[in-house]
Structure formats: C-alpha cells, structure tokens
KOLDO-495336 format. One line per 5 residues: their letters; for each residue x, y, z of C-alpha. Coordinates in steps of 0.25 Angstrom, whole numbers, plus 5000, padded with zeros to 4 digits. Layout:
! residues N
A	X Y Z; ... $
This chain:
! residues 588
XXXXX	4999 4999 5001; 5006 5014 4996; 5006 5025 5006; 4996 5034 5000; 4985 5020 5002 $
XXXXX	4989 5018 5014; 4987 5034 5017; 4975 5036 5010; 4969 5023 5017; 4974 5027 5031 $
XXXXX	4969 5039 5029; 4955 5036 5025; 4955 5027 5038; 4959 5040 5046; 4948 5045 5040 $
XXXXX	4936 5038 5040; 4940 5037 5055; 4941 5051 5060; 4926 5052 5050; 4921 5042 5061 $
XXXXX	4927 5049 5071; 4921 5061 5065; 4907 5057 5066; 4909 5049 5078; 4910 5064 5086 $
XXXXX	4902 5071 5076; 4890 5060 5080; 4894 5063 5095; 4893 5078 5093; 4880 5077 5087 $
XXXXX	4874 5072 5096; 4876 5084 5106; 4877 5095 5095; 4862 5089 5087; 4852 5103 5090 $
XXXXX	4842 5098 5100; 4827 5095 5094; 4817 5102 5098; 4809 5098 5110; 4793 5096 5111 $
XXXXX	4785 5107 5112; 4778 5101 5124; 4793 5094 5129; 4787 5081 5128; 4777 5085 5139 $
XXXXX	4788 5086 5148; 4794 5098 5156; 4807 5104 5159; 4815 5114 5165; 4816 5126 5155 $
XXXXX	4824 5125 5144; 4823 5110 5143; 4814 5103 5130; 4810 5089 5127; 4806 5081 5115 $
XXXXX	4800 5068 5113; 4809 5058 5107; 4799 5046 5107; 4785 5044 5113; 4783 5030 5112 $
XXXXX	4796 5021 5113; 4788 5012 5124; 4791 5011 5137; 4803 5018 5137; 4812 5015 5151 $
XXXXX	4827 5019 5150; 4832 5027 5138; 4848 5029 5132; 4853 5038 5122; 4864 5035 5112 $
XXXXX	4874 5044 5108; 4868 5047 5094; 4852 5051 5099; 4849 5036 5099; 4838 5033 5110 $
XXXXX	4836 5019 5117; 4826 5018 5127; 4822 5004 5136; 4807 5001 5136; 4801 4994 5147 $
XXXXX	4795 4980 5142; 4782 4974 5145; 4784 4958 5144; 4794 4949 5138; 4801 4946 5127 $
XXXXX	4797 4957 5120; 4808 4966 5111; 4811 4980 5109; 4812 4984 5124; 4821 4997 5118 $
XXXXX	4820 5007 5108; 4829 5015 5102; 4826 5027 5096; 4832 5037 5085; 4831 5051 5081 $
XXXXX	4834 5054 5068; 4831 5069 5064; 4834 5075 5077; 4821 5080 5079; 4822 5074 5094 $
XXXXX	4812 5062 5090; 4815 5049 5088; 4812 5043 5074; 4817 5029 5076; 4811 5020 5088 $
XXXXX	4816 5005 5088; 4814 4995 5098; 4826 4985 5099; 4830 4975 5110; 4828 4959 5109 $
XXXXX	4827 4956 5125; 4819 4950 5134; 4812 4960 5144; 4805 4954 5157; 4798 4963 5163 $
XXXXX	4794 4980 5162; 4806 4984 5169; 4816 4986 5159; 4825 4999 5160; 4839 5003 5157 $
XXXXX	4846 5006 5143; 4859 5015 5141; 4872 5015 5131; 4884 5012 5135; 4898 5007 5127 $
XXXXX	4890 5007 5115; 4878 4997 5120; 4864 4998 5122; 4861 4992 5138; 4847 4991 5140 $
XXXXX	4840 4980 5149; 4828 4974 5152; 4822 4971 5166; 4832 4959 5168; 4843 4962 5158 $
XXXXX	4851 4972 5153; 4857 4971 5138; 4866 4979 5130; 4866 4981 5112; 4877 4986 5105 $
XXXXX	4873 4999 5098; 4878 5003 5084; 4882 5014 5081; 4872 5022 5072; 4862 5010 5074 $
XXXXX	4850 5014 5082; 4846 5001 5088; 4858 4991 5094; 4864 4980 5091; 4854 4967 5093 $
XXXXX	4863 4960 5101; 4858 4962 5115; 4868 4957 5126; 4863 4953 5141; 4873 4961 5151 $
XXXXX	4864 4958 5163; 4854 4949 5166; 4845 4949 5179; 4846 4934 5183; 4839 4936 5195 $
XXXXX	4828 4924 5197; 4816 4936 5195; 4811 4941 5182; 4806 4952 5185; 4804 4963 5198 $
XXXXX	4800 4976 5201; 4814 4983 5199; 4821 4973 5191; 4826 4984 5180; 4840 4984 5175 $
XXXXX	4844 4999 5171; 4860 4999 5170; 4870 5009 5171; 4884 5008 5167; 4898 5016 5173 $
XXXXX	4910 5020 5165; 4919 5007 5171; 4910 4997 5162; 4900 4992 5174; 4884 4992 5173 $
XXXXX	4875 4994 5187; 4862 4987 5185; 4849 4987 5197; 4844 4976 5202; 4832 4982 5207 $
XXXXX	4824 4976 5219; 4811 4968 5218; 4803 4973 5230; 4802 4987 5239; 4810 4985 5251 $
XXXXX	4815 4969 5248; 4802 4963 5254; 4798 4948 5252; 4796 4948 5236; 4795 4932 5236 $
XXXXX	4784 4932 5245; 4779 4946 5244; 4781 4954 5230; 4781 4968 5230; 4779 4966 5246 $
XXXXX	4767 4966 5256; 4764 4976 5266; 4772 4976 5279; 4782 4965 5273; 4795 4965 5278 $
XXXXX	4810 4967 5268; 4819 4955 5268; 4832 4960 5277; 4841 4958 5272; 4836 4960 5257 $
XXXXX	4840 4949 5250; 4835 4958 5236; 4849 4965 5240; 4857 4953 5234; 4853 4954 5220 $
XXXXX	4842 4967 5219; 4842 4980 5223; 4854 4985 5219; 4863 4987 5208; 4874 4977 5202 $
XXXXX	4885 4983 5195; 4890 4975 5181; 4898 4974 5168; 4892 4983 5158; 4898 4975 5146 $
XXXXX	4897 4960 5152; 4885 4952 5144; 4877 4942 5155; 4878 4947 5166; 4869 4944 5178 $
XXXXX	4868 4950 5193; 4880 4943 5196; 4889 4946 5187; 4887 4962 5194; 4890 4966 5207 $
XXXXX	4881 4973 5217; 4884 4990 5216; 4875 4995 5224; 4861 4990 5234; 4850 4995 5241 $
XXXXX	4843 5002 5226; 4829 4996 5225; 4826 4999 5211; 4834 5007 5202; 4828 5011 5186 $
XXXXX	4838 5024 5183; 4852 5022 5185; 4864 5029 5179; 4880 5030 5181; 4885 5045 5181 $
XXXXX	4898 5048 5176; 4899 5059 5183; 4902 5052 5195; 4903 5038 5190; 4893 5032 5200 $
XXXXX	4880 5026 5198; 4866 5033 5202; 4853 5028 5203; 4838 5032 5206; 4831 5021 5213 $
XXXXX	4818 5018 5217; 4812 5017 5230; 4804 5006 5236; 4789 5007 5235; 4776 5003 5244 $
XXXXX	4779 5009 5258; 4765 5012 5260; 4760 4998 5253; 4770 4990 5261; 4768 5000 5274 $
XXXXX	4758 5006 5275; 4756 5008 5290; 4771 5013 5289; 4770 5023 5277; 4761 5031 5271 $
XXXXX	4756 5032 5255; 4760 5045 5255; 4775 5040 5260; 4773 5029 5251; 4771 5038 5239 $
XXXXX	4784 5047 5242; 4794 5036 5249; 4803 5031 5246; 4814 5039 5238; 4819 5036 5225 $
XXXXX	4834 5038 5225; 4843 5043 5217; 4855 5037 5220; 4871 5037 5217; 4875 5022 5218 $
XXXXX	4889 5016 5221; 4895 5005 5224; 4890 4999 5238; 4876 5010 5236; 4867 5004 5246 $
XXXXX	4853 5014 5245; 4847 5006 5257; 4835 4996 5249; 4825 4989 5254; 4830 4992 5268 $
XXXXX	4829 5008 5266; 4823 5017 5258; 4824 5034 5255; 4815 5043 5260; 4819 5056 5253 $
XXXXX	4811 5065 5263; 4818 5060 5273; 4832 5060 5267; 4833 5046 5273; 4834 5031 5271 $
XXXXX	4822 5024 5278; 4821 5010 5283; 4812 5003 5274; 4797 4998 5280; 4801 4984 5276 $
XXXXX	4812 4984 5287; 4805 4991 5298; 4806 5005 5290; 4793 5014 5293; 4797 5028 5285 $
XXXXX	4804 5034 5298; 4815 5022 5301; 4829 5025 5296; 4835 5013 5301; 4850 5013 5295 $
XXXXX	4846 5018 5282; 4858 5030 5283; 4867 5016 5278; 4863 5016 5266; 4865 5028 5253 $
XXXXX	4853 5038 5252; 4850 5044 5238; 4856 5055 5230; 4841 5059 5231; 4827 5054 5236 $
XXXXX	4816 5056 5227; 4802 5054 5230; 4795 5041 5228; 4792 5031 5218; 4796 5042 5207 $
XXXXX	4802 5030 5200; 4818 5035 5196; 4819 5028 5183; 4831 5033 5176; 4841 5043 5181 $
XXXXX	4851 5052 5171; 4864 5060 5175; 4864 5072 5162; 4877 5073 5156; 4875 5080 5144 $
XXXXX	4875 5097 5140; 4861 5100 5133; 4856 5103 5148; 4858 5115 5157; 4872 5112 5165 $
XXXXX	4865 5108 5179; 4859 5095 5172; 4873 5090 5170; 4876 5078 5179; 4863 5079 5186 $
XXXXX	4853 5068 5186; 4840 5066 5179; 4830 5055 5185; 4818 5051 5178; 4806 5048 5187 $
XXXXX	4798 5039 5182; 4785 5041 5189; 4779 5033 5203; 4770 5020 5202; 4766 5020 5217 $
XXXXX	4762 5034 5224; 4749 5032 5226; 4741 5037 5232; 4750 5047 5229; 4750 5053 5213 $
XXXXX	4762 5046 5209; 4776 5054 5206; 4790 5054 5197; 4787 5056 5183; 4798 5067 5179 $
XXXXX	4812 5067 5178; 4821 5075 5189; 4834 5079 5189; 4844 5080 5200; 4856 5090 5197 $
XXXXX	4869 5084 5200; 4882 5090 5207; 4895 5083 5212; 4889 5070 5209; 4876 5073 5217 $
XXXXX	4861 5080 5218; 4865 5094 5222; 4852 5100 5220; 4836 5094 5222; 4829 5086 5210 $
XXXXX	4822 5095 5196; 4810 5089 5188; 4817 5090 5175; 4806 5083 5168; 4792 5082 5171 $
XXXXX	4778 5079 5164; 4779 5065 5159; 4767 5062 5167; 4759 5073 5160; 4749 5072 5174 $
XXXXX	4751 5075 5188; 4748 5070 5198; 4750 5056 5193; 4741 5048 5201; 4742 5034 5192 $
XXXXX	4757 5030 5185; 4751 5028 5173; 4745 5042 5172; 4758 5048 5168; 4760 5048 5153 $
XXXXX	4775 5046 5154; 4784 5042 5164; 4800 5047 5163; 4809 5036 5165; 4823 5037 5157 $
XXXXX	4834 5047 5154; 4844 5047 5143; 4855 5058 5140; 4856 5060 5123; 4870 5063 5118 $
XXXXX	4865 5078 5118; 4861 5079 5133; 4848 5077 5130; 4840 5070 5141; 4830 5058 5137 $
XXXXX	4817 5053 5145; 4808 5043 5143; 4796 5039 5147; 4791 5025 5150; 4777 5024 5147 $
XXXXX	4778 5028 5132; 4791 5028 5128; 4792 5042 5127; 4806 5051 5126; 4810 5063 5129 $
XXXXX	4821 5071 5127; 4825 5084 5134; 4834 5095 5129; 4838 5108 5136; 4837 5119 5127 $
XXXXX	4837 5131 5136; 4850 5140 5142; 4858 5130 5149; 4865 5141 5155; 4853 5149 5161 $
XXXXX	4847 5136 5165; 4842 5137 5181; 4832 5138 5192; 4822 5143 5182; 4821 5134 5172 $
XXXXX	4820 5124 5183; 4810 5131 5190; 4797 5126 5184; 4800 5110 5185; 4803 5114 5200 $
XXXXX	4789 5114 5201; 4785 5100 5195; 4790 5096 5210; 4777 5100 5214; 4768 5090 5204 $
XXXXX	4762 5079 5210; 4769 5069 5203; 4784 5075 5209; 4781 5080 5222; 4778 5075 5236 $
XXXXX	4764 5071 5238; 4755 5077 5249; 4753 5065 5257; 4737 5069 5260; 4733 5079 5247 $
XXXXX	4739 5069 5237; 4734 5057 5240; 4725 5051 5232; 4720 5041 5242; 4713 5050 5249 $
XXXXX	4699 5049 5243; 4700 5034 5241; 4688 5025 5247; 4687 5013 5239; 4696 5002 5250 $
XXXXX	4699 4995 5236; 4706 5007 5232; 4713 5009 5243; 4719 4997 5242; 4723 4997 5229 $
XXXXX	4730 5010 5230; 4738 5005 5242; 4742 4993 5236; 4742 4994 5221; 4742 5008 5216 $
XXXXX	4758 5008 5218; 4757 4997 5202; 4743 4999 5196; 4740 5014 5201; 4728 5021 5207 $
XXXXX	4722 5021 5192; 4724 5005 5190; 4731 5007 5178; 4746 5002 5181; 4759 5011 5178 $
XXXXX	4758 5009 5165; 4770 4999 5166; 4774 4989 5176; 4759 4987 5183; 4747 4984 5176 $
XXXXX	4734 4991 5175; 4722 4985 5184; 4713 4992 5174; 4707 4983 5163; 4717 4973 5170 $
XXXXX	4711 4957 5169; 4720 4955 5179; 4708 4963 5188; 4698 4962 5182; 4699 4947 5179 $
XXXXX	4698 4933 5190; 4697 4940 5203; 4705 4928 5208; 4718 4932 5200; 4716 4947 5203 $
XXXXX	4716 4942 5218; 4727 4931 5218; 4737 4943 5209; 4733 4954 5220; 4736 4944 5231 $
XXXXX	4747 4937 5225; 4755 4947 5217; 4760 4945 5203; 4773 4944 5198; 4776 4942 5182 $
XXXXX	4771 4946 5170; 4756 4947 5165; 4746 4955 5156; 4736 4965 5160; 4728 4970 5149 $
XXXXX	4738 4965 5138; 4751 4971 5144; 4761 4964 5151; 4767 4967 5165; 4778 4961 5173 $
XXXXX	4779 4965 5189; 4775 4963 5202; 4762 4962 5210; 4764 4961 5223; 4755 4951 5232 $
XXXXX	4744 4961 5241; 4740 4947 5250; 4741 4957 5261; 4728 4964 5255; 4716 4958 5264 $
XXXXX	4704 4951 5258; 4698 4963 5260; 4708 4973 5254; 4710 4964 5240; 4697 4964 5238 $
XXXXX	4694 4978 5239; 4706 4982 5230; 4703 4970 5220; 4690 4975 5218; 4694 4990 5218 $
XXXXX	4702 4986 5205; 4694 4977 5198; 4682 4988 5198; 4693 4999 5196; 4701 5006 5185 $
XXXXX	4692 5003 5174; 4688 4987 5179; 4674 4984 5184; 4675 4971 5188; 4668 4964 5201 $
XXXXX	4673 4966 5217; 4683 4957 5223; 4679 4952 5237; 4685 4948 5249; 4681 4934 5248 $
XXXXX	4686 4932 5234; 4698 4937 5238; 4699 4926 5250; 4695 4916 5241; 4706 4918 5231 $
XXX	4717 4918 5242; 4712 4908 5249; 4712 4918 5263 $
C-alpha cells in the first residue's frame, strides 16, 4: 500500500470518528438546547407556582406507575397489570415534532406479572430496568430505536413462598458503584399473625421478635448487573421500613433516600385506644435518608409527625402516648400526614427551574384510601427544599389539581392520582397519573432570577384545602349524621378498601355496587366476610388480586347489619341478611 492510499484510508476513518463524536455531542446538547414547547392553555388542569407551565404529553397510556426519560427525550412508563400473563406492561412514547405531545405510543414487554402492584422503571448504563411485583428485569436499549431489545434478563426474582401481599412492589435504585437497592415490603400493619389473621383483627398483638424482619420490612443490596439473583444473593442494607414505593439515590451526597408508607388501621384494630380522627391523620409518612444499618423502627414503633417522636405501636403495648424506647430508632428527615401515600421521590438536578429547586426533592403523593370518616387527602406533588444534604425549609405544594374536586370523599372520586416523577434531559419535570395514564411535562417559562416568595404565595393557600389540611375532628367528620347501624359498621371496617360509595378505589379494591359477590349467594358472601379472601378473583368482569382480612370477630348481628347494608345500597337491591343466616352458615 503506497503512502497516499494509506493516508487517505486512515484520514477517512478519523474523519468518520470526528463526525460521529460531533453528532453525539450535538445530540446531547440538542436535548437541552431545543426550545421548550408551549404549555397547554389550562396547564393540563393543574396549578403551579407562577412562571411554570405544563403540557399533556399523553392522556391514556393505561394505569401508569413510574416513569423514566432517556437522554434523547424518549419516555418509558411502567404500567400496573390486572391479571396474570399479560403482555405489554411497559409503554414507550416519543415526540417526533417537538410540540411536547407524544406522537408514538407503543406497548412492549413479554413477561409475567403476579398482581396489580408493579412499580419501578429506570435507565442505567444503556439498559432499561423495570419490575413486576416479583421480578426486576432489564432490556438493552438500542441507540436510535424507541423499543429496547426483545431479550429480557431477570436480574432479581422474589422467590418467597407467597405469591402476593399488600407491599410486594419492587422499585429499585442504583448507586455509582454497581449496586442495586430493592425494598421487600412487610405484609402487615405491625407484624400481626398473618397466617391465622390475615390483615389483623381488633386487639391482635404483634409477634415479638418479629419474624417478618428476616426477609421483609427492609431494603436489600444486590449487584446491578448479575443475572438470576434472589434475595439470598443480596445483603440487608436497612430495616424497620414497612413499605416503600418511592426511592432514589442522591448523587449529591452519594446516599439513598426513601419515602415510607406508615401503618394503617389504628382505630379499626384498637378502637378503645385511637379515635377515628387519630387513625385518619396518623401515623406519619416518613421521608428518610437511608444508610447502611438504618433502622426506622417498624413494626414496634411509628412516627407521630405532630409530636415529632417515635411512638410505641398498640400491638406492642402502645396507646398513642407511650414512647417506650422510640429514641433508639432513626427519625425521618420529615414526617407527612398519614395515608398520603408517597409513591415517588425525585431530586432535581436540572438548570431549567429556578435555582431554589436544584438539589431539592419532589414527592408525588398518590392520595389516601383509608381516612374515612374524614375526607381523603394527598393527591398532589410536594417540593422539599434542600441545603447541605437536608431539608432547610418546610415542604411546599408544587403541583395540585389532580383530583379536580375538593373535598375528596371517595378515592375513586379523584379524576387523576399523581404517581411517577422523572426529569427530562432539558430539566423538565414529568409526572404520571395512575388512573388513566395521563402524563404532564412541567416547564419553567418565567424569570429564574426573580423567582421567590411572591411566585409561591398562591400555592401556599392550597395547604388550607380539604385534601391537604389537617381535618377538624368534629366539623369534618362525615359520620356525624350516620344513623343506620349497618352503615356504621361498614364505615369502620369496609371503607378503607371499598370506600364510602361502595365503588372501591378503581384499582386494587373492587366495587361492591353491582358485584356478583354481593348480590349473589348469601352463603358465599357470609363466608367471604367471615373468613377473608386472598388470590385473584373476577368482579364485574374485571380481575382483582389482593387480600381481604377476616372479619369473623364481628358479632352475628353486626355482620348481618353490614351485609344487609351493602346488599341494599350502592345500586344493589337484594333481600336482607339475618343474624340467623350468619349463625347457620358459620355454625356458631
């Protein structure tokens, strides 16, 4: 080969490399430099601090959970399944013309799910990680292609004997050293005997020591890249954490953070110790910094955000006043009112928003299901300002209006429920809705240098709305005029799942109105209420897979009253159930 040919050949290769590098750099810059699309005239129905706008990217992806945005702006959303063996539990979206709205929306993913509790999706090192209720998967992303490789690897499988329970979801977070963090939620309020009393029964004590802590109620650390892991391949990182849906690694201080769902049913299980008001507002949803060895205290203690202390759970001798040895356990960075359901957490790293948002935390509150007899609460996105690695001011209302109505009496009255959070490559904030699959892209169009108290003032007034403020114990009690005995029993034991209007929450818990389980056989209905129900069922043609606790502690008269109430309300019109019917079926 002569020198001229040699020079031309290698010069061409070098030129091609330079062009490719320039294209890659340009592509990365384009993501930030592209002009922001116009917001919708009504901001997609939401309210923000002055200077922010939002555009609805898509309004019908399905039951959207967590969300992630690729460097090129492509969007991936994990969906909540209904039923086993379905395909397409993940959806990919792309905006091809830059107007902020997705032009392409494609479902993908051939994998089995086991319940409706799927969460978790993120991108790491060119792979899309996503999870069903029992498995963490990953697929290789292909440059320029919307859908990832069809080959799906199993990174982690929950190999417990159980198939499902209330807090089985598998979100994941990754540090910068090749580790993956996954929570294994606890199956009860406070380590009750779930074999003999699934869901707990009034007055039941907690097991001590709690055997659930061996494999549940904590976060385990795994390899981010090893295929085929089970829990025994991981190491326990933190414990005393009942249920985690939102969790993030914060590169600012190289630490893991989580928002933790507090326990439920203080009044239902201990009516002589806790009022319905206390049960509605307690215990706190905890925002926690998680380090190796963190112990937040579940199941022995809960955090009372009004007292700012850990309190002894009633299953272990607590009465709402006893602190016990609560100081031994880690307090949260911040405690939010009970049952708001913090389902995602995001530390903002972009430059588009005003400087005060950088390094702070956005939290999506999915909204309560079990605050009855008080209005439901949550259903908004909060912001927690951070300074030097910790909150430096009180939380703020950042995005509101998801529910559309206020007060929210029944969970399914809310038109939308905020769920997932993601940051785009240009610093836009993306938020998902779990009811219809609406996706908002939030952008800042105001003056970054002039942003402050004036722009935040209007959102501060939202803290006085019924779905955010602390309810008045007397004036906000919806049961003050309840006269029907069966309705009183229903409001105490059934509304946390089936809601005051009997129509369920629209996802996990089925409706009673028009349900063949209610209007059909009296014998089957009595047996279900007395003995509980677990596993997948069909209600009005729709699959559900959750746990209904046993209610065999109800007196025959109480059970007859509540069953008569549900058979003759919510659009149902069936004959009554008598106490003798209950005694005959249950042989007692």
